C-alpha positions as a printed NumPy array, in Angstrom:
array([[   7.717, -127.704,   44.637],
       [   6.563, -131.034,   42.975],
       [   7.85 , -131.837,   39.528],
       [   4.757, -131.123,   37.566],
       [   4.852, -127.498,   38.869],
       [   8.374, -126.889,   37.41 ],
       [  10.191, -127.104,   34.41 ],
       [  10.915, -131.023,   34.677],
       [   8.094, -133.309,   34.292],
       [   7.779, -137.136,   33.765],
       [  11.23 , -137.668,   35.508],
       [  10.407, -141.161,   36.716],
       [   6.913, -142.067,   35.649],
       [   4.314, -141.578,   32.829],
       [   0.706, -142.209,   32.785],
       [  -0.438, -144.523,   29.689],
       [  -3.943, -144.715,   30.486],
       [  -6.651, -146.682,   32.48 ],
       [  -8.132, -150.103,   32.598],
       [ -11.981, -149.054,   33.368],
       [ -13.269, -152.278,   34.349],
       [ -10.662, -152.574,   37.238],
       [ -10.066, -149.114,   38.058],
       [  -6.48 , -149.41 ,   37.43 ],
       [  -4.008, -146.723,   36.202],
       [  -1.497, -147.788,   33.425],
       [   1.94 , -146.577,   34.449],
       [   5.437, -146.612,   32.675],
       [   8.709, -146.493,   34.719],
       [  10.705, -144.074,   32.321],
       [  14.081, -145.519,   33.274],
       [  13.205, -149.11 ,   32.512],
       [  10.389, -148.783,   30.107],
       [   8.4  , -151.372,   32.334],
       [   4.777, -150.897,   32.476],
       [   2.801, -151.513,   35.656],
       [  -0.815, -151.306,   36.831],
       [  -1.74 , -149.739,   40.212],
       [  -4.912, -148.989,   41.706],
       [  -6.03 , -145.334,   41.395],
       [  -6.401, -145.018,   45.067],
       [  -3.022, -146.207,   45.662],
       [  -1.489, -143.859,   42.719],
       [  -3.3  , -140.976,   44.352],
       [  -1.671, -141.381,   47.691],
       [   1.862, -142.314,   46.321],
       [   4.993, -140.514,   45.3  ],
       [   4.043, -141.25 ,   41.361],
       [   1.857, -138.302,   41.684],
       [   4.953, -136.123,   41.895],
       [   6.233, -137.306,   38.766],
       [   3.263, -136.615,   36.402],
       [   2.936, -133.534,   34.272],
       [  -0.038, -131.534,   35.058],
       [  -2.396, -132.947,   32.313],
       [  -1.648, -136.593,   33.463],
       [  -2.403, -135.468,   37.125],
       [  -5.743, -133.786,   36.124],
       [  -6.616, -136.949,   34.149],
       [  -5.679, -139.008,   37.02 ],
       [  -8.087, -137.049,   39.371],
       [ -10.83 , -136.682,   37.312],
       [ -10.877, -140.632,   36.689],
       [ -10.366, -141.14 ,   40.51 ],
       [ -13.254, -139.093,   41.407],
       [ -15.698, -140.031,   38.915],
       [ -15.712, -143.564,   40.307],
       [ -18.837, -142.901,   42.148],
       [ -17.568, -144.687,   45.458],
       [ -14.891, -142.232,   46.412],
       [ -15.17 , -139.757,   49.455],
       [ -14.291, -136.365,   48.709],
       [ -13.152, -133.69 ,   51.14 ],
       [ -16.668, -132.056,   50.661],
       [ -18.231, -135.577,   51.792],
       [ -15.848, -135.936,   54.621],
       [ -15.636, -132.447,   56.001],
       [ -18.806, -130.401,   54.982],
       [ -21.574, -132.961,   54.304],
       [ -21.371, -135.557,   57.172],
       [ -24.294, -136.905,   55.303],
       [ -24.918, -139.944,   57.804],
       [ -25.226, -137.288,   60.702],
       [ -27.421, -135.297,   58.667],
       [ -29.811, -138.244,   57.655],
       [ -30.202, -138.92 ,   61.469],
       [ -31.123, -135.179,   62.083],
       [ -33.875, -135.104,   59.437],
       [ -35.006, -138.48 ,   60.724],
       [ -35.523, -137.464,   64.203],
       [ -37.059, -134.139,   62.874],
       [ -39.667, -136.347,   60.849],
       [ -40.366, -138.472,   64.   ],
       [ -40.688, -135.246,   66.191],
       [ -43.195, -133.822,   63.781],
       [ -45.093, -137.283,   63.32 ],
       [ -45.566, -137.967,   67.193],
       [ -46.57 , -134.365,   67.665],
       [ -49.137, -133.953,   65.231],
       [ -50.735, -137.355,   65.851],
       [ -50.856, -136.738,   69.411],
       [ -52.429, -132.928,   68.997],
       [ -55.149, -134.279,   66.629],
       [ -56.059, -137.481,   68.626],
       [ -56.258, -135.2  ,   71.958],
       [ -59.654, -133.839,   70.657],
       [ -61.072, -137.163,   71.915],
       [ -60.843, -137.332,   75.448],
       [ -60.98 , -141.244,   76.817],
       [ -62.492, -142.219,   80.122],
       [ -61.189, -145.485,   81.597],
       [ -63.962, -146.634,   83.908],
       [ -61.95 , -149.24 ,   85.59 ],
       [ -59.42 , -146.484,   86.851],
       [ -62.076, -143.707,   86.997],
       [ -59.474, -141.414,   84.86 ],
       [ -59.922, -139.416,   81.724],
       [ -56.769, -139.183,   79.37 ],
       [ -56.352, -138.394,   75.783],
       [ -54.74 , -141.135,   73.257],
       [ -51.782, -139.072,   72.971],
       [ -50.721, -139.247,   76.507],
       [ -48.753, -142.307,   76.103],
       [ -47.006, -141.209,   72.807],
       [ -46.197, -137.389,   73.534],
       [ -43.564, -138.301,   76.117],
       [ -41.536, -139.595,   72.996],
       [ -41.114, -136.018,   71.611],
       [ -39.296, -135.028,   74.966],
       [ -36.868, -138.18 ,   74.138],
       [ -36.399, -136.909,   70.482],
       [ -35.672, -133.42 ,   71.541],
       [ -33.275, -134.716,   74.35 ],
       [ -31.397, -136.808,   71.652],
       [ -31.344, -133.764,   69.247],
       [ -29.946, -131.718,   72.162],
       [ -27.12 , -134.185,   72.912],
       [ -26.078, -135.233,   69.598],
       [ -26.515, -131.878,   67.676],
       [ -26.642, -129.139,   70.345],
       [ -29.343, -126.401,   71.385],
       [ -29.14 , -124.44 ,   68.326],
       [ -30.45 , -127.221,   65.934],
       [ -32.673, -128.788,   68.473],
       [ -34.591, -125.549,   68.721],
       [ -34.499, -125.32 ,   64.908],
       [ -36.188, -128.732,   64.914],
       [ -38.971, -127.547,   67.651],
       [ -39.582, -124.488,   65.556],
       [ -39.878, -126.591,   62.201],
       [ -42.64 , -128.811,   64.052],
       [ -44.238, -125.743,   65.287],
       [ -44.403, -124.099,   62.062],
       [ -45.792, -127.243,   60.405],
       [ -48.482, -127.491,   62.962],
       [ -49.441, -123.81 ,   62.601],
       [ -49.753, -124.334,   58.747],
       [ -51.934, -127.588,   59.252],
       [ -54.188, -125.351,   61.659],
       [ -54.536, -122.64 ,   59.212],
       [ -55.133, -124.846,   56.17 ],
       [ -57.858, -127.001,   58.125],
       [ -59.637, -123.957,   59.409],
       [ -59.925, -122.586,   56.103],
       [ -61.41 , -125.569,   54.708],
       [ -64.454, -125.01 ,   56.943],
       [ -65.167, -121.951,   55.049],
       [ -65.392, -123.757,   51.475],
       [ -68.871, -124.668,   50.223],
       [ -69.777, -128.15 ,   50.777],
       [ -71.418, -130.554,   48.356],
       [ -75.153, -129.996,   48.408],
       [ -76.561, -132.944,   50.161],
       [ -73.439, -134.21 ,   51.922],
       [ -74.636, -135.204,   55.4  ],
       [ -71.111, -134.748,   56.698],
       [ -70.523, -131.09 ,   55.957],
       [ -71.815, -129.896,   59.405],
       [ -70.015, -132.661,   61.513],
       [ -66.972, -132.131,   59.554],
       [ -66.735, -128.484,   60.185],
       [ -67.561, -129.057,   63.76 ],
       [ -64.743, -131.662,   64.189],
       [ -62.157, -129.357,   62.241],
       [ -63.059, -126.253,   64.593],
       [ -62.645, -128.465,   67.766],
       [ -59.431, -130.054,   66.154],
       [ -58.097, -126.435,   65.359],
       [ -58.794, -125.405,   68.824],
       [ -56.928, -128.264,   70.191],
       [ -54.075, -127.813,   67.862],
       [ -53.716, -124.255,   69.132],
       [ -53.472, -125.428,   72.542],
       [ -50.995, -128.094,   71.608],
       [ -48.835, -125.491,   69.783],
       [ -48.507, -123.06 ,   72.772],
       [ -47.726, -126.011,   75.118],
       [ -45.33 , -127.614,   72.881],
       [ -43.493, -124.539,   72.059],
       [ -43.077, -123.585,   75.667],
       [ -42.37 , -127.063,   77.168],
       [ -39.986, -128.187,   74.634],
       [ -37.952, -125.011,   74.937],
       [ -37.935, -125.112,   78.788],
       [ -36.936, -129.066,   78.269],
       [ -34.075, -128.17 ,   75.838],
       [ -32.756, -125.268,   78.063],
       [ -32.839, -127.269,   81.347],
       [ -30.823, -130.248,   79.601],
       [ -28.268, -127.949,   78.655],
       [ -27.89 , -126.279,   81.879],
       [ -27.81 , -129.443,   83.704],
       [ -25.327, -130.936,   81.283],
       [ -22.988, -127.807,   81.818],
       [ -23.503, -128.119,   85.582],
       [ -22.494, -131.998,   85.637],
       [ -19.706, -131.646,   82.722],
       [ -21.769, -133.87 ,   80.67 ],
       [ -22.007, -136.402,   83.256],
       [ -25.072, -137.993,   84.473],
       [ -27.066, -138.534,   81.516],
       [ -29.939, -139.972,   83.292],
       [ -30.268, -137.145,   85.584],
       [ -30.629, -134.399,   82.778],
       [ -32.752, -136.621,   80.735],
       [ -35.23 , -137.142,   83.934],
       [ -35.299, -133.942,   85.331],
       [ -35.469, -131.793,   82.132],
       [ -38.57 , -133.96 ,   80.978],
       [ -40.329, -133.53 ,   84.695],
       [ -40.407, -129.979,   84.475],
       [ -41.392, -129.877,   80.873],
       [ -44.311, -132.293,   81.101],
       [ -45.71 , -130.512,   84.082],
       [ -45.71 , -127.167,   82.266],
       [ -47.124, -128.901,   79.034],
       [ -49.682, -130.767,   80.937],
       [ -51.283, -127.41 ,   82.584],
       [ -50.923, -125.245,   79.531],
       [ -52.403, -127.706,   77.052],
       [ -55.313, -128.77 ,   79.289],
       [ -56.457, -125.579,   80.181],
       [ -56.338, -123.939,   76.834],
       [ -57.752, -126.977,   75.026],
       [ -60.792, -127.635,   77.097],
       [ -61.375, -124.885,   79.481],
       [ -65.069, -123.877,   79.23 ],
       [ -65.9  , -127.377,   77.557],
       [ -65.094, -129.459,   80.7  ],
       [ -65.588, -129.006,   84.36 ],
       [ -62.503, -127.655,   86.239],
       [ -62.168, -130.627,   88.428],
       [ -62.374, -132.977,   85.309],
       [ -59.221, -130.927,   83.837],
       [ -57.679, -130.881,   86.832],
       [ -57.796, -134.693,   87.169],
       [ -56.772, -135.043,   83.559],
       [ -53.567, -132.974,   84.186],
       [ -52.778, -134.824,   87.309],
       [ -53.045, -138.388,   85.521],
       [ -51.288, -136.662,   82.462],
       [ -48.401, -135.733,   84.595],
       [ -48.197, -139.282,   86.32 ],
       [ -48.012, -140.992,   82.936],
       [ -45.432, -138.72 ,   81.37 ],
       [ -43.22 , -138.752,   84.611],
       [ -43.189, -142.682,   84.298],
       [ -42.367, -142.419,   80.73 ],
       [ -39.432, -139.887,   81.638],
       [ -38.231, -143.027,   83.422],
       [ -38.391, -145.431,   80.408],
       [ -36.606, -142.617,   78.171],
       [ -33.426, -142.962,   79.944],
       [ -32.374, -146.287,   78.723],
       [ -33.202, -145.372,   74.798],
       [ -31.363, -142.158,   75.275],
       [ -27.942, -144.056,   76.48 ],
       [ -28.658, -146.466,   73.542],
       [ -29.192, -143.694,   71.179],
       [ -26.053, -141.83 ,   72.213],
       [ -23.867, -145.199,   72.148],
       [ -25.081, -145.624,   68.53 ],
       [ -24.324, -142.331,   67.449],
       [ -20.91 , -142.155,   68.918],
       [ -20.318, -145.733,   67.325],
       [ -21.605, -144.913,   63.664],
       [ -21.586, -141.279,   63.402],
       [ -18.915, -139.665,   65.434],
       [ -16.255, -142.177,   65.007],
       [ -16.882, -142.461,   61.113],
       [ -16.397, -138.781,   60.724],
       [ -13.104, -138.925,   62.957],
       [ -11.772, -141.298,   60.58 ]])
């Protein structure tokens, strides 16, 4: 039991006040009458606290935690602010790349020199797998799936709002009213295709990543990054291309587009390995270590 919890208070020290500009506590040593000035952080962690009365302890803690730069137990144990900021940033990046690649997919591109048909999002979409892999590695399967559902729900909301806008009366004489409706209907169909393929492929990617991680005892990051992405891009390409372009393109053209997309995305799967290692190292250095202190 400390002194301020019993009958005897201020047996050694008495709090006289504070120096606001220097964050110092003014303490008097009762036996000698000497007045000393000590930093608030040092007083809190010293034996002086055991010899102050309840009101002095209350005032000292109030002053200590009102400084603004002080980390409380809530900050350290519950909030993990840096970690959650990283989670939010990864969510926003996932949403941004996903929506862009989905909308850009409404315009197939023919590269005459290579005689192939691709979409603008083919080169950026593999980054969504990298982001989901990072979410899995650093936050676990549950939070990774929540990020996937967040992106999916946001995409669904965009589909509904865009499609609903086509039923609104256009400005009389506006020449772009019909083209706008045609584009939005095409975009909406592609967004539906991307939603289905995204939800299926990203969940498969997350599940495989976690299973491979369990089987390898968290070793061989490169192996689980590549294998999980490989299976996911194959499924994603087939599902997306057939839902988005079936009936509007020849079957052979759709298959050629699928093969090209798979080849490009698999190449990106190799390139995803290096940033995955770099991100894991940075996360461990700046987030995990800071939380352990």
